[in-house]
N, C-alpha and C positions, 0 to 999 in steps of 0.2 A: 486183921490178918497182915502178913508181911508181903509186900509186892516182890516179885522176882526182880533182881537188880544186879548190875555190875558196877564196880568201882575200881579206879586205878589212878596213880599219880599222886603228886604232892603239890601243895600251894593253895591259892584261893579256890573255893569250891564252885563247881558248875553242876547243875542238875538239868539233864536233857529229858524233855517231855515229848512223846511221840504223838502223831496224828491219830484220828479215828479210823484210818484205813490200815495203818502200819503198826508196828510194835517197836521195841527198843532197838531192833536190828537196823532200823532206818538210819541210825547214827553211825553205822560202821564206817562210812567214808570220812567222818569227822573225828572219830574216836582217838586214834593214835596221834593225829595232829594236835588235838587239844591237850592231850596228856603231855606230849613233847613240848608244848608251848608253856608248860609250867603250872598246869591246873590240876586240882584233884577233881576228877570227872566221875559223875554218877549218872547212870541211866536206869530207868525202871519200866516195867510193863504195867499199865493200868489193868484193873480187873477185866477179864474177858479178852485179853490180848496176850500173844506170845506165850510166856510160861506162867502166867497168872490166871487161874480159872476164876469163874464167877462163883460166889457162895450164895446161899439162899437168904440173903439179907440186902437191904438197900445200903448204898455206900456213897461217899463223897470223894471224888478223885483228888481234889486239892488236899483234903485231910489225909488221904492215903499217902500221897507224895511227900507231904510234910513229915509223916511218920517214918518214912525211909531216912530222911535227913536226921531225925531225932535218934533213930537206931544207930546211925553212924557217928553221932556226936557232933554233927555239923550245925552250928548256930545260924550261919548266914551263907547264902549261895546266890550266884547269878543263875537265872533261869533261861535256858535256850530251848525254844519250844516251836512245834510245828502244828498248824491248823487247830484241831480241837485241843491239843496240848497248850496252844497259846491262850485259849480261854481259861484253862486250868491255871496257867502261869499268872494271868491277870487276877484271877480269884485269890491266889496265894498272896500276891503282892498287895492286894487291896485289904485282905483280912489280917495279914501278918506282915505289915510293911517293914518291920525291924528285921525280918528274916531274909530279905531280898536286897542284893547289892546292885543288880542290873537285870534288864529284860532284853533278850534278843528274840523277836517273834517273826517266824517265817510263815507268811500267808495265814495269819491267825484268824480264828473264829472270834466273834464278839458275843457277849451275853445278851445284848439288847437290840440286835439288828434284825429287822423284818426280812425274811428271805426273798430273793427275787424270784420271778416266775421260772427262770432257768434252774435255779437250785431246787425249787419245789418240784419241777418236772423230773429232775434227777431222782429225788427222794421217792416220788410216786412210782417211777419205773422200777427202782430197786425193790420197793415193797411188793410190787406185782410179781417180780421174778422170784423173790423169796417165798411168797405165798404159793406160787405155782411149783415150788420145789426145784427150780432151776438155779441152783446155787452157782454153778459154773458160769452161767450167763450174768449173774449178779456180780461175780468177781470181775469178769471182763468189762462190764459197765463201769466199775470203779477204776480199773486200769485205764480205760479209754478216756474217762472224764477227768481224772486228776493229773495224769502225766502230760507234760508239754512235749513239743516236737523235738526237744533235745534228748529225750529219753531213748536209749537204745534197747535192744531186746533183752540183754541181761538185766537191766534195771526194771523193765516191765515184768520180767520173771520174778525179781525180788518182791516187787509190790504185789504181784499175783499171789505169791506164797504167803505173805503176811496177811493179806485180806482173807484168803481162804482159811488161815488159822483162826482169825478173829470170828468169822462166820461159824466155824466148827465149835468154838468155845461158847459163843453167844446163843447158838441154837440149841445147845445142850444144857443151858443154864437151868438150875433148879428153880422151883416156884419161889417167888418172893425176891429174886435177884433184881437189881436195877439201880440206877443212879438216884441219889438224893441231892437235889439241887439246892443251893443256898444263894439267896440274893446278895449281891455285893455292888458297890459303886466304883466303877473304874477310875473315877476322878480322885479316889483316895490313894491311888498309886503314886508314890513319890520317887521311885527308883528311875534312873535314866533308862530309856527304852529305844531300841532300834526296831522299827516296824518295816518289814520287808514284804513287798508284794511282787507277784509275777504278772508280766504283761499278757501272758497267755492263759491266765487263771480265770475262773468264774468271777463276775463283777463283784459278788458279795465280799470276797476276801480282799480284792483290790480297794474297795470302798472302806473296809475296816482299817486297813493299814494307812490309807490316806487321811482318815479322820482322827487317828489316835493323837497326832501332835496338837490337835485342838481340844483334846479331852484330858490328856495326861500332863503333868507338870513339866516333864523333861523328856520329850519324845521327838524323834526324827524319822522321816519316811524315806525309804529308798525303793524305787521300782526297778526290777530287772526285766527289761523288755523281752528277753528270750525265754523267761521262765514260765512254767506251768505252776502247779500247786506244790511241787516238791523240788525246789531249786537245789537243795542239798544232795539229792540223788541225781538230778539232771546235769548239773555242772558242779561236781563236788569240790574241786580245787578252788574255783572262783568263789563259791559260797563260803568255804572254810576260811579263805583269806578275808572276806568281808566280816565274818564273825570274830575272828581273832583280832582284827584291827579294832573293832568296837570294844571287845573285852579288854584288850591291852589298854585302851584309853580310859575306860570307865572302872575297871576292876583292878587290874595290876597297878595302874598309876595311883589309885586311891590307897591300895595296900602299902605302896612305897611311901606315900606321904605319912600314913599313920605310924610307920615304923622308924621314920627319921627322927 
């Protein structure tokens, strides 16, 4: 199936991958700025999010995202990813390294990290609320858990709407729907990587970002002390500046060298 997606701009390609709470709308604050910076920008909704329903079959999100690039005739892209989208980005970069020019990971999830008690408690509480049919409370749990103190009420409303949409789609999923996970080795990733963590985020994601420079061939870690799990929504301008500086250094400069 084809994921719902948007694309705009010209230049080196960027693929924006959303978190497991949000959908492609989470990139609204970065969209125009990245297009104006000279990139061909693509964002998509994974199955079960936004405008992409779940079908009655198992799927792999990395393969789905790569199929979007194939449909657009894009051979190589930089991946800008949030949380669960970061895990998908790492899988793409490990399985198809020739397709990835750079990775910018915001509070990324890792494929092989044992969850802390804090994250386990969150998951158990979310499951309890969903099983009890209290979806509104499950939505609020996610809003309260993932947004840091910089998030204002409009941002909380945005995340609330995206999480509600995800629950609506996932709870209505047909029998047989679900993710098909593929084992991969993060150390196979060769593309330059910016690993961003939030000082107000759960420790799981802070640990992931901090350890990536020791796992990947070319990675750097930046922690934003003010940020929760979604720095791109909490302080959009500051996060966009961080992303564009990294992309200009690793993607635009590399394109310039190849064309000289």
